[in-house]
Each structure stands twice: as structure tokens, then as C-alpha cells.
C-alpha positions in Angstrom: 0.1 -0.1 0.1 1.3 3.5 -1.2 0.5 7.0 -2.1 1.9 8.6 -5.5 1.5 12.1 -6.7 2.4 13.7 -10.2 1.9 16.6 -12.4 2.1 17.0 -16.1 4.5 20.6 -17.5 7.2 22.4 -17.0 7.7 24.5 -13.7 10.7 25.9 -11.7 12.6 23.4 -9.3 10.1 20.7 -9.8 12.6 18.2 -8.6 12.3 20.1 -5.1 8.2 20.5 -5.5 7.4 16.7 -6.2 9.6 16.2 -3.1 7.7 18.4 -0.9 4.6 17.0 -2.2 5.6 13.3 -1.6 6.1 14.4 1.8 3.0 15.5 2.3 1.6 11.8 2.2 4.6 10.3 3.8 1.9 8.3 6.1 1.0 6.4 3.0 4.5 5.2 2.6 6.8 5.9 5.3 9.1 3.0 4.2 10.8 4.9 1.2 10.1 6.9 -1.4 11.1 7.8 -5.1 10.9 10.0 -8.1 10.7 10.0 -11.9 11.3 13.7 -13.8 11.5 14.0 -17.3 10.7 16.1 -20.6 11.4 19.5 -21.5 8.2 21.0 -23.3 4.5 21.3 -21.6 3.3 17.9 -23.4 6.1 15.9 -23.1 7.0 16.4 -19.4 5.7 14.4 -16.2 7.2 14.6 -12.7 6.1 11.7 -10.4 6.7 10.9 -6.7 6.0 8.0 -4.6 6.0 7.0 -1.1 5.9 3.3 -0.4 4.8 1.0 2.4 6.3 -2.3 1.8 3.8 -5.6 1.8 5.0 -7.7 -1.1 8.4 -8.0 -2.3 10.3 -6.0 0.5 13.7 -5.8 -1.7 12.6 -5.2 -5.1 9.2 -3.9 -5.1 10.3 0.3 -4.9 8.8 3.0 -7.6 8.7 4.7 -10.1 9.2 1.0 -11.8 10.0 0.9 -15.4 9.3 -1.5 -17.9 12.7 -3.3 -20.1 13.8 -0.1 -22.2 12.7 2.2 -19.9 10.0 3.9 -22.3 7.2 3.3 -19.7 7.0 4.3 -16.0 4.5 3.8 -13.2 3.3 4.8 -10.0 0.8 2.7 -8.1 -1.2 2.2 -4.9 -3.0 -0.9 -4.4 -2.7 -4.6 -4.5 -3.5 -7.0 -7.3 -4.4 -10.3 -6.4 -4.3 -11.9 -9.8 -1.2 -10.6 -10.4 0.7 -14.3 -10.6 -2.0 -15.2 -13.0 -1.4 -12.4 -15.2 2.3 -12.8 -15.1 2.4 -16.2 -16.2 0.5 -14.8 -19.1 2.6 -12.2 -20.0 5.6 -14.5 -19.8 3.9 -16.7 -22.0 3.6 -13.6 -24.3 7.8 -13.2 -23.9 7.6 -10.3 -21.2 10.8 -10.4 -19.1 10.5 -10.1 -15.1 13.2 -8.8 -12.8 10.7 -8.6 -9.5 7.7 -10.7 -8.6 5.5 -7.6 -7.7 2.1 -6.7 -8.9 3.3 -3.3 -10.3 5.5 -4.6 -12.6 2.7 -6.9 -14.0 0.7 -3.7 -14.5 3.5 -2.1 -16.7 4.0 -5.1 -18.8 0.4 -5.7 -18.9 -0.3 -2.2 -20.5 2.3 -3.1 -22.8 0.9 -6.1 -23.7 -2.9 -5.1 -23.6 -3.3 -1.1 -23.6 -6.3 0.2 -22.4 -7.7 -2.8 -21.4 -5.5 -3.5 -19.1 -7.8 -2.2 -16.3 -10.7 -4.4 -16.8 -8.2 -7.5 -16.5 -7.3 -6.5 -12.9 -8.6 -8.2 -9.7 -8.3 -6.3 -6.7 -8.2 -2.7 -5.4 -5.7 -0.1 -7.3 -5.2 3.4 -8.8 -2.2 4.0 -10.8 -0.7 6.3 -13.6 1.6 4.9 -16.4 3.5 7.3 -18.6 4.9 6.5 -21.9 7.7 8.4 -23.1 7.6 7.2 -26.7 4.1 8.7 -27.1 4.0 11.2 -24.4 0.7 9.6 -23.3 -0.5 9.0 -19.5 -2.7 6.2 -18.7 -4.5 5.9 -15.4 -7.0 3.9 -13.8 -9.2 3.5 -10.7 -10.5 -0.2 -9.2 -14.1 -0.9 -9.9 -15.5 0.0 -6.8 -13.4 2.7 -5.8 -11.6 1.5 -2.5 -8.5 3.5 -3.8 -8.6 7.6 -4.3 -7.6 9.4 -7.2 -7.8 12.6 -7.5 -6.8 15.3 -10.1 -6.5 19.0 -10.4 -6.8 20.9 -13.9 -4.4 24.1 -13.3 -5.0 27.6 -15.1 -2.0 26.8 -17.1 -3.0 23.6 -18.3 -0.9 21.4 -16.2 -2.6 18.4 -14.6 -1.8 17.6 -11.0 -2.7 14.1 -9.8 -2.6 11.7 -7.2 -3.8 9.7 -4.1 -4.7 12.4 -1.7 -5.9 16.2 -2.3 -3.4 17.5 0.4 -0.2 16.4 -1.7 -1.3 19.7 -4.2 -1.1 21.7 -1.6 2.8 22.5 -2.0 2.3 22.8 -6.1 2.9 26.1 -7.0 0.0 26.4 -9.3 -2.8 24.9 -6.8 -5.1 27.2 -5.2 -7.1 25.8 -2.3 -10.4 27.7 -2.7 -14.0 26.4 -1.6 -15.7 24.8 -4.5 -19.2 26.7 -3.8 -21.0 23.9 -5.4 -20.0 21.6 -2.9 -21.8 22.4 0.2 -25.5 22.2 -0.6 -25.6 18.7 -1.7 -23.1 17.7 1.2 -25.4 19.2 4.0 -28.0 16.5 2.5 -25.6 13.0 1.7 -23.0 13.5 4.6 -20.1 13.2 2.1 -19.1 14.7 -0.9 -21.0 13.4 -3.6 -20.1 14.5 -7.1 -17.3 14.2 -8.9 -16.1 17.5 -8.3 -14.6 18.1 -4.8 -15.0 20.5 -2.1 -11.6 22.5 -3.6 -12.3 24.4 -6.9 -11.2 22.6 -10.2 -10.3 19.5 -8.4 -12.1 16.3 -9.4 -12.6 12.6 -8.3 -11.7 10.0 -10.9 -14.8 7.7 -11.1 -14.6 4.3 -9.8 -14.4 1.8 -12.4 -12.6 4.2 -14.9 -9.7 4.5 -16.7 -8.5 7.5 -18.4 -6.0 8.7 -21.0 -4.2 12.1 -21.1 -2.5 13.2 -24.4 -1.3 17.2 -25.5 -3.5 18.5 -22.3 -7.1 16.4 -23.1 -8.0 13.8 -21.0 -10.5 11.2 -21.9 -12.2 9.0 -19.4 -13.7 5.2 -19.8 -15.8 3.3 -17.9 -14.5 -0.7 -18.1 -16.6 -2.5 -15.5 -20.1 -2.3 -13.9 -22.4 -4.4 -11.9 -25.2 -6.2 -13.9 -28.2 -7.0 -11.5 -30.2 -7.9 -15.0 -29.6 -12.0 -14.9 -30.7 -14.0 -11.9 -29.1 -17.7 -11.5 -31.4 -20.9 -10.8 -29.9 -22.0 -7.9 -31.6 -22.9 -4.7 -31.4 -21.2 -1.6 -29.1 -23.3 0.1 -26.9 -24.0 -3.0 -26.8 -20.1 -3.3 -25.5 -20.0 0.6 -22.9 -23.0 -0.4 -21.8 -21.0 -3.4 -21.4 -17.6 -1.7 -19.6 -19.7 1.2 -17.1 -21.0 -1.0 -16.5 -17.9 -2.6 -15.9 -15.5 0.7 -13.3 -18.1 1.5 -11.6 -18.0 -1.9 -11.7 -14.4 -1.7 -10.1 -14.3 1.9 -7.2 -16.6 0.6 -6.3 -14.1 -2.1 -6.8 -11.3 0.3 -4.4 -12.6 2.6 -1.3 -12.7 0.3 1.4 -10.5 1.9 4.9 -10.5 3.2 3.9 -8.9 6.6 1.4 -9.8 9.2 -2.2 -9.7 8.5 -4.8 -9.0 11.2 -8.5 -8.5 10.9 -10.8 -5.8 12.4 -13.9 -7.2 14.1 -17.1 -6.0 15.6 -19.9 -8.2 17.0 -21.4 -7.8 13.3 -22.0 -10.9 10.8 -19.7 -9.1 8.1 -16.4 -8.8 9.9 -17.2 -11.6 12.0 -17.6 -13.9 9.2 -14.4 -12.6 7.3 -12.4 -13.0 10.6 -13.5 -16.4 11.1 -12.4 -17.4 7.7 -9.0 -15.7 7.8 -8.3 -16.8 11.4 -5.7 -14.4 11.8 -3.4 -14.2 14.9 -5.0 -11.0 16.1 -8.3 -9.1 15.9 -9.1 -5.5 16.7 -11.7 -3.8 18.0 -12.9 -0.3 19.5 -15.9 0.9 21.3 -17.4 3.4 23.8 -18.1 3.0 27.7 -22.0 4.1 27.2 -24.4 1.5 26.9 -25.5 0.4 23.3 -22.0 1.8 21.7 -20.2 -1.3 22.3 -19.7 -4.4 20.6 -16.1 -5.3 22.1 -17.0 -7.7 24.3 -18.8 -9.7 21.6 -15.7 -9.1 19.5 -13.5 -10.4 22.7 -15.6 -13.4 22.9 -15.8 -14.5 19.3 -11.8 -14.0 19.2 -11.4 -16.3 22.4 -13.7 -19.2 21.1 -11.5 -18.7 17.4 -8.5 -18.7 19.7 -7.0 -15.6 18.5 -5.5 -12.5 20.4 -8.4 -9.6 20.3 -6.8 -6.2 20.9 -9.5 -3.5 22.2 -9.6 0.0 23.3 -12.5 2.0 24.6 -12.5 5.6 23.2 -13.3 8.7 25.3 -15.0 12.0 24.0 -11.8 14.1 24.7 -9.9 11.8 22.5 -12.5 12.0 19.8 -12.7 15.9 20.0 -8.9 16.0 20.3 -8.3 14.2 16.9 -11.2 15.2 15.0 -9.1 18.3 12.9 -6.4 15.6 12.2 -9.3 13.2 11.2 -10.5 15.8 8.8 -7.1 16.6 8.0 -6.8 12.9 6.6 -9.7 12.5 5.3 -9.2 15.5 2.3 -12.9 16.5 2.3 -15.5 17.0 4.8 -17.2 13.6 5.8 -19.6 13.6 8.7 -20.1 10.1 9.4 -19.6 9.7 13.1 -18.3 6.2 12.4 -15.0 7.9 11.0 -13.6 8.7 14.5 -13.5 5.3 16.1 -12.4 3.8 12.6 -9.6 6.3 13.1 -8.3 4.7 16.6 -9.2 1.4 15.2 -7.0 1.7 12.5 -4.1 3.3 15.0 -4.6 0.3 17.4 -4.2 -2.3 14.7 -1.0 -0.7 13.3 0.9 -0.9 16.6 0.9 -4.7 15.8 0.2 -5.4 12.0 0.8 -3.7 8.7 -2.5 -5.4 6.8 -6.0 -5.8 8.1 -8.9 -7.6 6.6 -11.9 -5.6 7.1 -15.8 -6.6 6.6 -17.1 -3.3 4.4 -19.1 -3.9 1.2 -21.1 -6.7 2.6 -24.6 -4.8 2.9 -24.3 -3.3 -0.2 -23.6 -6.3 -2.3 -26.2 -8.8 -0.4 -28.7 -6.1 0.8 -27.9 -5.7 4.5 -29.2 -2.0 5.3 -32.5 -1.3 7.2 -33.5 0.8 4.0 -33.6 -2.0 1.5 -36.4 -3.8 3.8 -39.9 -2.9 4.1 -42.3 -2.8 7.3 -45.2 -4.9 7.9 -47.2 -1.8 7.3 -45.5 -1.0 3.7 -45.9 -4.3 2.8 -49.5 -4.7 3.1 -49.8 -1.2 1.3 -48.0 -2.4 -1.6 -51.0 -4.9 -2.1 -52.5 -2.1 -3.5 -51.9 -2.0 -7.6 -48.7 -0.1 -8.6 -50.4 2.6 -11.1 -52.8 3.7 -8.3 -49.5 3.7 -5.5 -47.4 5.9 -8.4 -50.4 8.3 -8.9 -50.9 9.0 -5.4 -47.2 9.6 -5.2 -47.4 12.2 -7.4 -50.0 13.8 -5.9 -48.4 13.9 -2.8 -45.2 15.4 -4.1 -46.9 18.5 -5.7 -48.3 19.3 -1.3 -47.3 20.4 1.3 -46.1 18.2 3.9 -48.7 16.1 5.9 -48.8 13.1 8.3 -47.9 9.9 6.0 -46.3 12.2 3.1 -42.8 10.3 3.1 -44.9 6.8 3.7 -47.1 7.5 0.4 -43.6 8.8 -1.8 -41.5 5.6 -0.7 -44.9 3.4 -1.5 -44.9 4.1 -4.8 -42.0 1.6 -5.4 -40.0 4.1 -7.7 -37.0 4.8 -5.6 -35.8 7.8 -8.1 -38.3 9.9 -6.1 -37.3 9.4 -2.5 -34.1 7.2 -2.3 -30.7 8.8 -2.2 -28.7 6.7 -0.5 -27.8 5.4 3.1 -27.5 9.0 4.3 -30.0 11.6 4.2 -29.0 14.7 6.8 -30.5 17.6 5.8 -33.5 17.8 3.6 -32.9 19.7 1.3 -35.1 22.7 1.9 -33.6 22.9 5.5 -30.1 22.9 4.0 -31.2 26.1 1.9 -32.7 27.8 4.8 -29.3 27.6 6.8 -27.1 28.6 3.9 -26.0 32.2 2.6 -27.3 32.9 -0.9 -23.8 32.5 -2.4 -23.7 28.5 -1.3 -27.4 27.9 -2.5 -25.8 26.5 -5.9 -24.5 23.0 -6.9 -26.9 20.3 -8.0 -29.8 18.9 -5.5 -30.1 15.2 -4.4 -32.1 14.2 -7.7 -29.6 15.9 -9.9 -27.0 13.7 -8.1 -28.7 10.6 -8.3 -30.5 10.9 -11.9 -27.4 9.6 -13.9 -26.8 6.7 -11.6 -30.6 5.0 -11.8 -30.5 6.2 -15.6 -28.3 3.1 -15.8 -30.8 0.6 -14.2 -33.8 1.9 -15.2 -35.6 -1.5 -15.6 -34.3 -3.2 -12.5 -36.0 -3.9 -9.2 -36.8 -1.2 -6.5 -34.5 -3.2 -4.2 -31.5 -3.4 -6.7 -31.9 0.0 -7.9 -31.2 1.1 -4.2 -28.1 -1.4 -4.3 -26.8 0.0 -7.3 -27.3 3.8 -6.1 -25.2 2.6 -3.1 -22.4 0.6 -4.9 -22.1 4.0 -7.0 -22.3 6.7 -4.5 -22.4 5.8 -1.1 -19.8 3.2 -1.0 -17.0 5.2 -2.5 -17.8 8.2 -1.3 -18.8 7.4 2.3 -17.5 4.0 3.5 -14.9 3.6 1.6 -13.3 7.1 1.3 -13.3 6.4 5.6 -11.4 3.3 5.2 -8.8 4.2 3.3 -8.0 7.6 4.6 -8.2 6.4 8.5 -6.5 3.6 7.7 -3.7 5.1 5.7 -3.2 8.0 8.5 -1.7 4.9 10.4 0.2 3.5 7.9 -2.2 0.3 7.7 -3.1 -1.7 4.5 -6.9 -2.1 4.7 -8.3 -5.2 2.7 -11.9 -5.8 1.9 -12.8 -9.2 0.5 -16.0 -9.0 0.0 -15.5 -6.4 -2.3 -14.2 -8.3 -5.2 -15.5 -8.2 -8.8 -15.6 -12.1 -8.8 -17.6 -12.2 -5.6 -19.7 -9.4 -7.4 -20.3 -11.2 -10.6 -21.9 -14.3 -8.5 -23.7 -11.8 -5.8 -25.6 -9.7 -8.8 -27.1 -12.8 -9.9 -28.6 -13.8 -6.4 -32.7 -13.4 -6.5 -33.7 -10.3 -4.4 -35.9 -12.7 -2.4 -32.9 -14.6 -1.1 -31.1 -11.1 0.0 -34.6 -10.2 2.0 -36.5 -12.9 3.1 -39.4 -11.2 5.5 -37.2 -11.6 8.5 -33.9 -10.5 7.6 -31.8 -8.4 5.5 -28.8 -9.9 3.4 -30.5 -13.4 4.8 -28.4 -15.8 2.5 -25.4 -14.2 3.4 -25.7 -14.8 6.9 -27.1 -18.6 6.0 -23.4 -18.7 4.3 -21.8 -17.2 7.5 -23.6 -19.8 9.8 -21.4 -22.8 8.0 -18.4 -20.9 10.0 -20.1 -18.8 12.5 -22.2 -19.5 15.7 -25.8 -18.7 15.7 -25.6 -15.6 17.9 -23.0 -14.4 15.4 -24.4 -14.9 12.1 -27.9 -13.5 12.9 -27.3 -10.5 15.2 -29.0 -7.5 13.8 -27.1 -4.7 11.9 -25.8 -2.2 14.4 -23.1 -0.5 12.4 -20.3 1.5 13.8 -22.7 3.8 16.8 -21.2 7.2 18.0 -22.8 8.8 21.3 -22.4 12.0 19.7 -26.2 12.7 20.7 -24.7 12.6 24.3 -21.9 14.4 24.1 -23.6 17.6 22.5 -25.7 17.8 25.5 -22.6 18.1 27.7 -21.4 21.6 28.8 -17.8 21.1 27.3 -18.3 19.7 24.0 -21.7 21.8 23.7 -19.3 24.8 24.1 -16.7 23.7 21.4 -19.2 23.4 18.7 -21.2 26.5 19.7 -17.8 28.6 18.9 -17.4 26.8 15.7 -20.9 28.1 14.8 -20.4 31.4 15.9 -16.9 32.0 14.2 -16.3 34.0 10.8 -15.7 31.4 8.9 -19.5 30.2 10.0 -21.1 33.7 9.4 -19.4 33.1 5.6 -21.5 30.4 4.7 -24.3 30.1 7.0 -27.0 31.8 8.8 -25.4 31.4 12.1 -28.5 32.0 14.0 -30.0 28.8 12.6 -27.1 26.9 13.5 -27.1 28.2 17.4 -30.8 27.1 17.5 -30.2 23.8 16.1 -27.7 23.5 18.8 -29.8 25.0 21.5 -32.7 22.7 20.6 -30.7 19.8 20.8 -29.1 20.7 24.2 -32.3 21.1 25.6 -33.6 18.1 24.4 -36.4 19.6 22.2 -34.9 18.1 19.5 -32.1 15.3 18.2 -30.2 17.5 15.8 -27.1 15.5 16.7 -26.2 14.5 12.4 -27.0 18.0 11.3 -25.0 19.4 14.0 -22.0 17.3 13.7 -22.2 17.6 9.7 -22.1 21.5 9.9 -19.6 21.3 12.5 -17.3 18.6 10.3 -17.4 21.2 7.4 -15.9 24.0 9.6 -13.4 22.0 11.5 -12.3 21.0 7.3 -12.3 24.5 6.6 -10.1 25.5 9.4 -7.2 22.7 8.0 -7.4 23.6 4.2 -8.7 27.0 4.0 -8.2 29.1 6.8 
């Protein structure tokens, strides 16, 4: 696991600049660094930097790495789990290898297969390859967006790119300015939901895309997608057997390493299944001392049953508030999912003992584990009404002011395009607009963000439309962003065996009734896990990663910390501060539960202080 940065064009002292940019992300690769500088004119020049966290081929895996004649150079972040198979294929085609690294396989793969290379890779990755003969830059990001890739369009026409936006701060052409279009959708989604980031002219390469850059022109192409259109004819039990076999195979592929591998472990089925399959020496768990905010007891008990060591930590409110500026610095963009905080401390704990961990992210999106995917008994009864009538009632309700049952009728339409924006909804859009200053009441609406995604899956079932949206927005924008940034903040490689394109190829063919069976979400995954796990772990209700922010914000100490931020000149620039204080005071008095809204605004203000002023 590593980090890379680079830029096109000629600037003064570019060797010194690239070293400073690399130093900014030393946490991604503390073991070594490397650089490449070539070209004398704007469109044939490239400058690359790399920071290495040594995982595989510790002696010979340094980057930048070159092909045999030195005409191509790569910097790369990630792990490709089928690289040995691809290596054999390339050797048969006549390629010569000097190392046993996946990075060398990627560069030879580009020589052999060109831009179709990305579709052949199984793993998590972001990389660029510079072809000195054609002055072409080729880069790609993995199918699920496990590894990050950012780029900045400089006014000069130069392109900056890399694993983290913060590395751009040390380039003389980068301007750290707030993108006015980002704030309104963020208040609703709780994460940066667009290709645009919170920094002007700075973008994310979408998951499952590759790009080529030549003569200053970038072309992006989607090379992979989830396809829910076909269903297998396996019985429920056969499907569970298939899942169990595939999870074991994926965990085995993800365990490859020349350093110690551990596992994150909560009390839920997803991480427990991965842990029981991996059987690592060490597991890691964190929690809070408050009731209902701690699963470390279940994690410790499972570790004891498995005969493995469990390291656990209880986190205090003081620790969380003290670390929060650092957390937002590592996040690069505001992201107010409270679970980022315990994940930061969990990664810190694990990094004291291992270099690689396996974790359970992705199971809920793939196997339909979220509560939002299920339907209440009342909704099930309502949906016995003919669909045309329900959709008609929803169309009428949408045009009326809010009334009791309004949201129920719209959800009952069976058309998620009209009500579902993913797993997070913090500020309804009218409330977001009400607290924003006019200058920031811009940017896309929630429906404008979700529409291009929904447009690709118009013929799917309601459940699979929701899954597809979450796989494309929530998963890379929230879940995987915090997984990468919080683990790499501590030089820890985090791997996610559920998020494997072979796992997905089988899971996308599972009938909806196997995933949600009327009693539970991700039902067939739980049945598969039960072959390895005791009943109480396989069938425990989903709890997430709860954080006691509601209680903290009612304590004077933490209320005052947030109040100071809400009355700052920065808050005045973006928000109606009287409205912010009302949210805060109503919460403290118990008149309302506004913790998510408060935390989302506070997160933005903390981020702003780290990067803007």
C-alpha cells in the first residue's frame, strides 16, 4: 500500500516540488520514496513521486518502476490479487520480469493489452503509467473505488494527480479554494457526492474508470459495471454454499502478504465472517463505555472461541474531539459519518501490531444488508394496492405541502428515484437551503446527483436500484473513503474481501428474495456465514459503528466547543449562524435530536480550518 503524486508540465524546481508533495503523504508510505522527472516541453513532460509501504517483495518492489527499455514508468497504489496468473500469461507472451511485484505486472500488462488492462485486474488499485514514446498518460481506478484518485486542472493547462488532495498544496499552481457547488449537496448526503470535490477545479476519477491524457486532453472511459439484470436458478441452500465457497476463496486471495495480517472485528456478521475465515493471529476492536455503543464484548468473545488474540480500546469523548481536526485533515474533504472517528482509533490500534488488516466493508451493499432496503409490515400491506394507483398518489403527494403520511406515500410508489438518495440523508434540501447564505445555495440537487446513476438501471427492481445507487455513491463516497483515509493515516493497509469483482459477479445474480426474505436483511449471506460462525454472530441484527454524539453534544464542554465554531467568522461566511445556534440549543435542551445536522456542519467548519483558513 502506498501513495503517489505527479504533475504534467514544466515548473521551476520541479524536483524540489515533487519531493515536498511526496512528504505531505508520507503516512501512506513511510518505508521509502522514489521520483521520476522527464521531458522538456509542456506536453512531453512528467514529474512523478511515490511513497512506499512495503507489503509484497520487500526488497525489489520500489517505485517508480520501469519496463525493460525504460520507455514506460508506473506509480501505483493498491494490491492486485490475480497478478501471478497475469504474470504467467505475460511471460508466455514474451515479457521479462525482474521482480515478483504486481506493479511490474501492471506495466507489462499495459504494454501487452493497452487500455483494456484495467478490466483484467482483480483487486484494489489506482495508478498512472507514462509512455515516454507517445507522451501519453494512462491511469485507472479499481471497480469499487477502494483506492482514491484525484486530479486538479491548473489554469496553465497542467494536470496534478495523486492519492490525496493535500499533496497538491505544495504545488505552486494549486489554489486551495472552496468549491461553492459542493456545500449544498454535502449537507444532504454527509459526504462529497459529485466528481467535483470541495476544492475548485479538483475532481475524483470515478470508480471503474480509466483515463488517457495526451496533449492536455483527458478522456475517461468506464471499463466495468455491476449487472443485476440476470438471475441464477440455484436453490437458496445452493446459493448459500456458493457464497461460502467464494468468501473463503476471496479471503484466501486477500491474505497474500510478506508482513503480518490481522482483522478488524466488531460484533456483527460481516467482520466476524471474514475473521473466522481468515483465522488471523490478531483481531482489533474499539468501542465506547456508554451503553449500546460498545460491541467489544462480542468481539472479544468470538476471538476467544476462535483462539486468536483480541486487542481492544475504549474511546473517550475527549480523545475524539482532540483527534477530529487530524481526522478531517486526513479525509481531504468534509465527511461527517460519525463512524470515521472510531475507525481512526481502530486503525491506530491495529497499526501497533500489524501492517495489513482485513475488514468487512461492502457486504451490506452487495448482499442487501441495510434497513433501508427492507420494508415494514405496514408498507408490505400498502404495496398490495396496484402499482399504478400508488404511483399516482405519490405524484399528488409530491406536489402538496408536508402532511402526516407524506413520505410513506412517496416511498410506497416503489420508485426509489423519487425518494431514495442512499444510506445517508442529513438535511432535507429545504432545510439545507434555509441555513445557507445565498452564495452557497448552488450546486446540484440530490436528484440531480442520483439521476445519472438511476438512468443506467431503469429496468431493475426497487431493491436492486437502491443497491446500485449505494454501490456507486455511498460506498465510494463514504464507506470506502473513510476506510482508506483512516487506515492510511496510520500507515495501515486495509483490504476488503467482499469488494471483489468475482464475488460481485456471483452476488449480482442472487434473487431479491434470497437477500431479503421477510425476516432479515442479507439473509442468504447470514446462512452462508452460519457455516463458519455460531448462530448468535451469523444472525445478530446490524448495529453499524454507533458513536454517542447525541449525548456528548448535551454536555457543556462539547456543546461549547461546537458553539464556538458555529459563531466564528468562517461560519458567518457560509451559514445563517442564528439558525445553527437554534439547532444546537434545541438539541442540548432535549427539544430535538439534531446531532447529525450539528455534526455535519461542525465537520465542514473543522475541515475548513485545516485547509482554507
